[in-house]
C-alpha positions in Angstrom: 124.1 81.4 102.6 120.7 82.8 101.1 121.8 83.2 97.2 120.0 86.9 95.9 118.0 85.1 93.5 116.1 82.8 95.5 116.3 85.5 98.3 113.9 87.9 95.8 111.8 84.8 95.7 110.9 83.9 98.9 110.2 87.0 100.3 107.9 87.0 97.0 106.5 84.8 97.7 105.9 85.4 101.8 104.4 88.8 101.5 101.6 87.3 98.7 100.1 84.9 101.5 101.9 81.2 100.8 103.1 79.3 103.6 106.4 78.3 105.0 105.5 74.6 103.7 104.4 75.7 100.3 107.3 77.2 100.1 110.3 74.5 101.9 108.7 72.3 98.9 108.6 74.5 96.2 112.5 75.4 97.2 113.5 71.4 98.6 114.7 73.1 101.3 113.3 72.4 105.6 110.5 74.1 107.5 113.6 74.7 109.8 116.3 76.3 107.4 113.3 78.9 106.5 112.6 80.1 110.0 116.4 80.2 110.8 116.6 83.1 107.5 113.1 85.2 108.6 114.8 84.7 112.2 118.4 86.3 110.8 117.0 88.8 109.3 118.6 86.8 105.4 114.8 87.7 103.4 114.7 91.7 105.5 119.0 92.5 104.4 118.9 95.2 101.2 118.4 93.8 98.3 121.1 95.5 96.1 124.2 93.8 98.8 125.1 90.8 96.7 125.0 93.3 92.9 127.8 92.6 91.9 130.6 95.7 91.5 133.1 97.0 89.4 135.8 98.2 90.4 138.2 100.6 88.1 139.4 99.3 85.5 143.2 98.6 85.3 144.8 101.5 82.5 146.3 100.4 79.7 149.1 100.9 78.3 150.4 101.5 75.0 152.8 103.5 72.8 153.3 106.8 74.7 153.3 105.9 78.0 157.0 105.9 78.1 157.0 109.8 76.6 155.1 111.4 78.6 157.5 112.1 81.4 159.3 114.0 78.1 155.4 115.9 77.6 155.0 116.8 80.7 158.4 118.8 80.9 158.1 120.6 77.8 154.8 121.4 78.4 155.6 122.9 81.9 157.8 125.0 80.2 156.7 125.9 77.1 152.3 125.4 77.9 152.1 126.8 74.6 153.5 124.3 73.1 151.0 121.8 69.9 151.0 118.5 69.8 152.2 118.1 66.3 155.0 119.8 67.6 155.0 117.3 70.7 154.5 114.5 67.8 157.8 115.5 66.4 160.2 115.7 69.4 158.9 112.1 70.9 159.2 110.1 67.2 162.7 111.6 68.0 162.9 109.6 71.3 161.5 106.5 69.9 158.0 107.2 69.8 156.2 105.0 66.9 152.5 105.3 67.7 149.9 108.2 66.3 149.4 111.3 66.7 145.5 111.1 67.8 147.1 109.1 71.1 149.7 112.2 70.8 147.0 114.8 70.6 144.4 113.1 73.7 147.2 113.0 75.8 148.5 116.1 74.9 144.5 117.7 75.6 144.5 116.1 79.6 147.4 117.6 80.9 148.2 120.8 79.4 148.2 123.5 82.4 145.1 125.3 81.7 145.3 129.2 82.9 142.0 129.6 85.7 139.7 131.1 84.3 139.9 134.3 84.8 136.4 135.3 87.0 133.5 138.0 86.0 132.9 140.1 89.1 129.6 141.6 88.5 129.8 145.4 90.0 126.7 147.1 90.3 126.1 150.6 90.4 124.6 153.2 92.4 121.4 154.0 92.4 120.9 156.3 89.3 124.2 156.2 87.9 124.3 154.2 84.1 122.5 153.4 82.1 123.5 150.7 79.1 122.2 151.3 75.1 122.6 148.5 72.5 120.9 148.0 69.2 119.8 144.3 68.0 118.2 142.7 64.7 115.3 141.3 64.6 114.1 140.0 61.0 109.9 140.7 60.3 108.1 139.5 57.6 107.6 143.1 56.2 111.8 143.6 56.4 114.6 143.4 59.3 113.5 145.6 62.8 116.3 147.0 65.0 115.3 147.1 68.6 117.5 149.7 70.8 117.1 149.1 73.9 117.7 151.0 77.2 118.5 150.1 80.5 118.8 151.4 84.8 122.1 149.7 85.7 120.8 149.8 89.3 117.0 149.3 88.5 117.3 146.4 85.2 114.7 148.9 84.7 114.3 148.1 80.7 112.4 149.8 77.4 112.6 148.9 74.1 111.5 149.6 70.8 111.7 149.1 67.8 112.4 151.3 64.5 113.9 151.1 60.8 116.8 152.4 60.5 120.0 153.1 63.5 120.3 156.7 62.4 120.9 159.6 65.1 117.4 160.7 64.9 116.2 157.6 65.7 118.0 157.3 68.7 117.0 160.7 70.2 113.9 159.8 69.4 114.8 156.8 70.9 116.3 157.8 74.0 114.1 161.1 75.0 111.7 158.0 75.3 113.4 155.8 77.3 114.3 158.8 79.7 110.4 160.5 80.5 109.7 156.5 80.4 112.0 156.3 83.9 111.4 159.9 85.3 114.5 161.1 84.6 118.5 161.0 82.4 121.7 158.8 84.4 124.5 159.9 85.2 125.7 158.6 82.2 125.3 156.2 79.1 127.1 153.5 78.4 126.9 152.5 74.6 128.7 149.6 72.8 131.0 151.2 69.3 127.5 152.8 67.8 128.1 154.7 64.4 126.1 157.1 65.7 127.5 158.0 68.6 131.2 156.8 68.9 133.0 157.9 64.9 136.2 156.5 65.9 138.0 154.5 69.0 141.7 154.0 69.5 142.3 153.5 72.7 144.1 149.8 71.9 146.1 151.6 70.8 147.0 153.8 72.8 144.2 155.9 71.3 141.7 157.8 72.6 137.9 157.4 71.2 135.8 160.6 69.3 132.4 160.4 69.3 130.4 162.2 67.8 129.7 166.4 67.6 126.2 166.2 67.4 126.1 163.3 69.7 127.3 165.1 71.7 125.1 168.4 72.0 122.5 165.9 72.7 124.3 164.5 75.4 124.7 168.4 77.3 121.4 169.4 76.7 120.4 166.0 78.4 122.7 166.5 81.0 124.1 162.4 80.8 127.8 161.9 80.3 128.9 159.6 77.4 131.1 156.3 77.3 132.0 153.9 75.0 132.7 150.4 75.7 136.1 148.6 74.2 135.6 146.9 70.9 134.3 143.2 72.1 134.8 143.6 75.7 130.6 142.3 75.8 131.5 142.7 80.6 131.4 146.0 80.3 127.8 146.5 78.8 126.0 142.6 80.9 123.2 145.1 82.0 121.9 145.5 78.1 123.6 141.9 76.4 121.3 139.7 79.1 117.7 141.8 78.3 118.2 141.2 75.5 118.4 138.4 74.1 115.2 138.3 76.8 113.9 140.1 74.7 114.5 137.4 71.8 113.0 134.7 73.7 110.7 135.9 76.5 108.8 139.3 73.9 109.4 138.3 70.5 109.6 134.6 69.8 106.5 132.5 69.0 104.5 136.2 68.2 103.0 137.2 65.8 103.4 141.1 64.1 101.1 143.2 61.6 103.1 145.9 61.5 105.5 148.4 63.0 103.0 150.6 65.7 101.9 147.1 66.4 105.0 145.1 66.9 105.7 148.6 69.8 102.3 148.6 71.0 103.3 144.5 72.1 106.5 145.6 73.1 105.2 148.5 75.5 102.5 145.9 76.8 104.9 143.5 77.7 107.3 145.7 79.3 104.4 146.7 81.2 103.3 143.2 82.3 106.2 141.1 81.9 109.7 143.0 81.3 110.3 145.2 84.7 107.4 143.1 86.6 109.0 140.0 87.1 111.1 139.6 90.3 114.8 139.8 88.2 116.0 136.4 88.7 119.9 138.8 89.7 118.6 140.9 92.2 115.8 138.6 93.1 113.6 142.3 93.0 111.4 143.7 90.9 113.2 146.6 88.3 109.9 149.3 88.8 110.3 148.5 92.4 113.8 149.8 92.7 112.9 151.9 89.7 110.8 154.2 92.9 114.1 154.3 94.8 116.4 155.1 92.1 114.4 158.2 91.0 115.6 160.6 93.3 118.8 160.3 92.0 118.8 160.3 88.1 119.1 163.6 87.1 115.9 166.0 85.4 114.5 166.2 82.9 114.7 168.8 80.3 112.2 171.6 79.7 111.9 170.9 75.8 113.3 168.1 73.1 117.1 168.4 71.8 116.5 170.3 68.6 119.3 168.8 66.4 122.0 171.0 64.2 122.0 168.1 61.9 118.9 168.3 61.1 116.0 170.9 61.9 112.5 169.5 62.3 111.3 170.9 59.8 113.5 169.6 57.6 113.3 166.3 59.1 109.5 165.4 59.3 109.3 167.3 55.8 108.7 164.5 51.9 110.0 166.4 49.0 108.4 165.0 46.3 110.9 164.9 43.1 109.5 168.1 41.1 109.4 169.8 43.9 111.0 173.2 42.2 112.7 176.1 45.1 111.1 179.3 43.8 114.1 182.5 44.5 112.8 186.4 44.1 115.7 187.5 41.7 115.8 191.3 42.3 116.3 192.8 38.1 117.7 195.6 37.3 118.9 197.7 33.9 122.4 195.7 33.2 123.8 199.6 33.0 124.0 199.1 36.7 125.6 195.8 37.4 128.0 197.6 35.2 128.6 200.5 37.6 128.4 198.6 40.4 132.1 196.4 38.8 133.5 200.0 38.5 133.0 200.8 34.9 132.8 198.7 31.1 136.0 199.2 30.2 
């Protein structure tokens, strides 16, 4: 039978024009043999047909083999037993091996609970928006991006603020509503301090919202919803945009000031984020927003006026030398004595 290496060489030399006589002399075989190999197709067979094939390696016996039945049985009944506990039990049964071997065995056979499927839910047009803050570090200090995304269209709005105050949340949401052209029926928040003051649902209690924020929500006619702590799945539509803003917008860019940062962010929203083909929806968010607009609630007639910080107080810049002037009306002391019922 023709060998693999000889077949490779013969095919190589024939392709390069050597005659069968030359090949017969070179390999010490007759021309008739070469003709037969060509005629029977031996030179055309796959070159790897005779490559060495390795079978599965036979299992190596270990000191633990005799005790695997105990481990399997115990884990079937008590799936959360630790490897340390099982080591003590099999040692009591006569195992003389080490912990590492047993730990690997436990890892390979411990029954795993099926992963809870992540159910992707889509909201109806105009029904929900999701809101969150994200921290970003700049050369002049930390800035906080307020992100708002509409659940149906995935239309995104973002603006950077120096602090995470209620006033900035009000300002940001009003700007987002104006950008969208309407207001969703509800907004879903993470445990944002400006919105949620207490959440005791895990202990059987209720959510307590900030009273001032509830007045803001009433003014703009949307319901407030709060995510449960550590439940990122419930606000996935805004969690993913946070990483998208970091990678697609913020990373690798240079900013000179807060105004430049927000100007570049707005340009990115208009030319990239809201006009791309969304990976989940297979549509452009701005196109879906066009269909969602009819289901958004109308904008309020005027901005919200805070009961906590009136507009003129919020904008005032008081210096330490400012003195509040109070006009006091002066009267004789007898007048005050008379008002008090006379001096005794």
